[in-house]
Wavefront OBJ file of the C-alpha trace (Angstrom):
o trace
v -160.611 26.798 -71.098
v -161.571 23.188 -70.654
v -161.533 20.978 -67.584
v -158.716 18.455 -67.161
v -157.631 15.807 -64.703
v -154.557 17.289 -63.041
v -154.320 16.814 -59.273
v -155.926 19.596 -57.187
v -154.360 21.768 -54.498
v -150.953 22.239 -56.071
v -151.345 26.017 -55.817
v -149.267 27.165 -52.843
v -151.789 29.697 -51.569
v -154.555 27.104 -51.452
v -152.162 24.592 -49.912
v -151.226 27.095 -47.178
v -154.824 27.507 -46.000
v -156.037 25.704 -42.880
v -157.984 22.567 -43.845
v -161.310 24.020 -42.695
v -160.894 27.175 -44.804
v -159.817 25.200 -47.843
v -162.751 22.820 -47.493
v -165.174 25.774 -47.574
v -163.752 26.718 -50.959
v -163.713 23.221 -52.441
v -167.367 23.177 -53.636
v -166.693 26.399 -55.573
v -163.359 25.452 -57.147
v -163.187 24.209 -60.724
v -160.059 22.806 -62.358
v -159.441 24.383 -65.776
v -156.635 24.130 -68.303
v -154.602 27.143 -69.412
v -153.492 27.040 -73.032
v -150.576 29.091 -74.350
v -151.522 32.661 -75.322
v -155.009 32.287 -73.853
v -156.204 35.681 -72.553
v -157.581 35.390 -69.008
v -158.308 39.083 -68.424
v -158.453 42.018 -70.800
v -157.701 45.492 -69.513
v -160.853 47.259 -68.313
v -163.115 44.212 -68.425
v -165.029 43.088 -65.304
v -163.351 40.215 -63.466
v -165.832 37.339 -63.201
v -163.464 34.667 -61.907
v -160.311 34.423 -59.823
v -157.645 31.855 -60.693
v -155.149 29.987 -58.540
v -152.635 28.528 -61.020
v -151.286 25.049 -60.380
v -148.941 24.662 -63.337
v -147.757 27.021 -66.061
v -147.060 30.757 -66.043
v -149.348 33.736 -66.654
v -147.972 37.151 -67.662
v -149.498 40.437 -66.563
v -148.743 43.050 -69.200
v -149.297 46.770 -69.601
v -150.175 47.847 -73.150
v -149.649 51.194 -74.860
v -151.809 52.892 -77.488
v -149.266 52.056 -80.207
v -149.643 48.328 -79.452
v -146.382 47.904 -77.582
v -146.492 46.050 -74.300
v -144.319 45.107 -71.363
v -144.642 42.509 -68.657
v -145.219 43.938 -65.169
v -145.819 40.698 -63.291
v -145.704 36.904 -63.431
v -148.169 34.607 -61.701
v -147.862 30.859 -61.285
v -148.523 28.354 -58.532
v -147.248 30.756 -55.866
v -150.161 33.143 -56.326
v -153.510 34.188 -57.757
v -154.996 36.107 -60.661
v -157.685 38.649 -59.811
v -156.217 40.754 -57.001
v -158.563 43.714 -57.700
v -161.515 41.556 -56.583
v -160.292 41.331 -52.979
v -159.166 44.976 -52.891
v -162.617 46.332 -53.692
v -162.242 46.801 -57.427
v -163.614 44.716 -60.250
v -161.387 45.573 -63.197
v -157.682 45.828 -63.941
v -155.606 48.022 -66.250
v -153.360 45.089 -67.176
v -153.909 42.185 -69.528
v -153.337 38.651 -68.267
v -152.459 35.888 -70.702
v -150.880 32.459 -70.504
v -147.150 32.439 -71.180
v -146.544 28.735 -70.496
v -149.469 26.294 -70.639
v -150.736 24.680 -67.441
v -153.795 24.477 -65.205
v -155.546 26.504 -62.518
v -158.303 26.324 -59.935
v -161.063 28.756 -60.899
v -163.507 30.307 -58.436
v -166.337 32.805 -58.863
v -165.104 36.290 -57.956
v -168.112 37.030 -55.730
v -167.594 33.813 -53.751
v -163.953 34.593 -53.025
v -164.776 38.202 -52.157
v -167.365 37.030 -49.618
v -164.871 34.634 -48.024
v -162.193 37.326 -47.968
v -164.488 39.873 -46.315
v -165.158 37.460 -43.462
v -161.560 37.923 -42.346
v -159.573 35.086 -40.815
v -156.884 32.978 -42.449
v -157.982 33.544 -46.049
v -157.845 37.312 -45.717
v -154.480 37.318 -43.944
v -152.889 34.974 -46.466
v -154.140 36.824 -49.537
v -153.078 40.192 -48.138
v -149.581 38.838 -47.582
v -149.597 37.689 -51.193
v -150.672 41.172 -52.319
v -147.690 42.633 -50.441
v -145.330 40.147 -52.096
v -146.788 40.940 -55.530
v -146.424 44.672 -54.813
v -142.751 44.121 -54.012
v -142.294 42.304 -57.322
v -143.959 45.162 -59.195
v -142.009 47.981 -57.552
v -138.667 46.174 -57.679
v -139.322 45.369 -61.321
v -139.799 49.076 -62.097
v -136.411 49.886 -60.548
v -134.821 46.935 -62.337
v -136.058 48.092 -65.739
v -134.538 51.522 -65.120
v -131.147 50.675 -63.654
v -130.051 47.227 -64.867
v -128.748 45.875 -68.161
v -130.718 43.660 -70.527
v -128.386 40.783 -69.651
v -129.069 41.178 -65.924
v -132.809 41.517 -66.485
v -132.891 38.468 -68.760
v -131.054 36.409 -66.152
v -133.514 37.551 -63.462
v -136.490 36.804 -65.688
v -135.291 33.319 -66.627
v -134.639 32.464 -62.975
v -138.086 33.704 -62.001
v -139.836 31.665 -64.705
v -137.778 28.623 -63.700
v -138.782 29.065 -60.055
v -142.445 29.422 -60.886
v -142.434 26.386 -63.175
v -140.135 24.417 -60.870
v -138.230 23.405 -63.983
v -135.000 24.436 -65.656
v -136.268 23.683 -69.153
v -139.227 25.556 -70.667
v -140.593 26.872 -73.995
v -139.863 30.549 -74.738
v -139.029 32.398 -77.941
v -136.703 35.388 -78.136
v -139.491 37.434 -79.708
v -141.735 36.734 -76.735
v -138.961 37.527 -74.239
v -138.316 40.841 -76.013
v -141.980 41.793 -75.677
v -142.041 40.869 -72.005
v -138.833 42.788 -71.194
v -139.867 45.767 -73.314
v -136.674 45.733 -75.403
v -135.749 45.120 -79.037
v -135.364 41.514 -80.118
v -131.773 42.276 -81.137
v -131.033 43.221 -77.521
v -132.412 39.908 -76.274
v -130.397 38.044 -78.937
v -127.154 39.650 -77.782
v -127.901 38.998 -74.097
v -129.022 35.406 -74.743
v -125.915 34.715 -76.822
v -123.730 36.003 -73.984
v -125.454 33.726 -71.472
v -125.178 30.821 -73.920
v -121.467 31.313 -74.670
v -120.632 31.287 -70.966
v -122.539 28.035 -70.494
v -125.324 29.422 -68.299
v -128.199 28.587 -70.663
v -128.933 26.726 -73.874
v -131.410 28.176 -76.349
v -132.669 25.902 -79.114
v -135.838 25.849 -81.199
v -137.913 27.977 -78.886
v -136.809 26.246 -75.694
v -134.497 27.509 -72.997
v -132.565 25.296 -70.599
v -130.723 26.639 -67.571
v -127.382 24.815 -67.439
v -125.579 26.693 -64.665
v -128.008 28.177 -62.162
v -125.284 29.422 -59.813
v -123.604 31.530 -62.511
v -126.961 32.730 -63.828
v -127.890 33.881 -60.314
v -124.560 35.711 -60.040
v -125.210 37.407 -63.393
v -128.705 38.491 -62.368
v -129.154 41.759 -60.513
v -130.045 41.988 -56.814
v -133.727 42.360 -57.756
v -134.097 38.609 -58.158
v -132.966 37.987 -54.596
v -135.021 40.849 -53.150
v -138.217 39.486 -54.714
v -137.380 35.875 -53.904
v -136.658 36.714 -50.256
v -139.857 38.708 -49.868
v -142.025 35.887 -51.204
v -140.274 33.485 -48.844
v -140.702 35.844 -45.890
v -144.379 36.519 -46.490
v -145.553 33.200 -47.885
v -142.908 30.688 -46.925
v -142.188 29.694 -50.538
l 1 2 3 4 5 6 7 8 9 10 11 12 13 14 15 16 17 18 19 20 21 22 23 24 25 26 27 28 29 30 31 32 33 34 35 36 37 38 39 40 41 42 43 44 45 46 47 48 49 50 51 52 53 54 55 56 57 58 59 60 61 62 63 64 65 66 67 68 69 70 71 72 73 74 75 76 77 78 79 80 81 82 83 84 85 86 87 88 89 90 91 92 93 94 95 96 97 98 99 100 101 102 103 104 105 106 107 108 109 110 111 112 113 114 115 116 117 118 119 120 121 122 123 124 125 126 127 128 129 130 131 132 133 134 135 136 137 138 139 140 141 142 143 144 145 146 147 148 149 150 151 152 153 154 155 156 157 158 159 160 161 162 163 164 165 166 167 168 169 170 171 172 173 174 175 176 177 178 179 180 181 182 183 184 185 186 187 188 189 190 191 192 193 194 195 196 197 198 199 200 201 202 203 204 205 206 207 208 209 210 211 212 213 214 215 216 217 218 219 220 221 222 223 224 225 226 227 228 229 230 231 232 233 234 235 236
């Protein structure tokens, strides 16, 4: 990952910190670019750095021995990568890689852990984020069990759109199938249904949301549960 010149403090967690707390972190923050498919963490590897994304989307995926994988979380400018560091661990069982290119503020894991252990605003804010992320994980498990591929796809597209703050983004059906843990044919059928009803347009690896209201109505209640919890805990 190479440095770039994007504006700092776009990450909502960093922006929510009191000025004095943020200023303590500034000397340790480094702006880095996130290129598509770049692996930030491998499962089981020590976490050396924590990332606060500014732009783009990072997928957290669980992998099986046969090579199959499924997305269990999405992180963008609402959150952070490296939760185990502040919870007392130093590794994760999930893999984190860049789904949509962007940028992030990088900080040494030991530095953030020291700041977190001092308590105060940083600790309170990051713990609220952990609770919001936990809600997303648990609700996602229920969603995968009880809801249709079409509902899950609608929820996933809305979530990515929220995190990117854009209704047009690059995604292939093959990639979506991997993230949802379903066959590509299932994604094709669901995407075609959403396209025919005018909710989305899919063309050459890009998806555009055309009717957000109808897409929200098609999505299951999980989208609103997760969205409301992030708003309640983090105000975003």
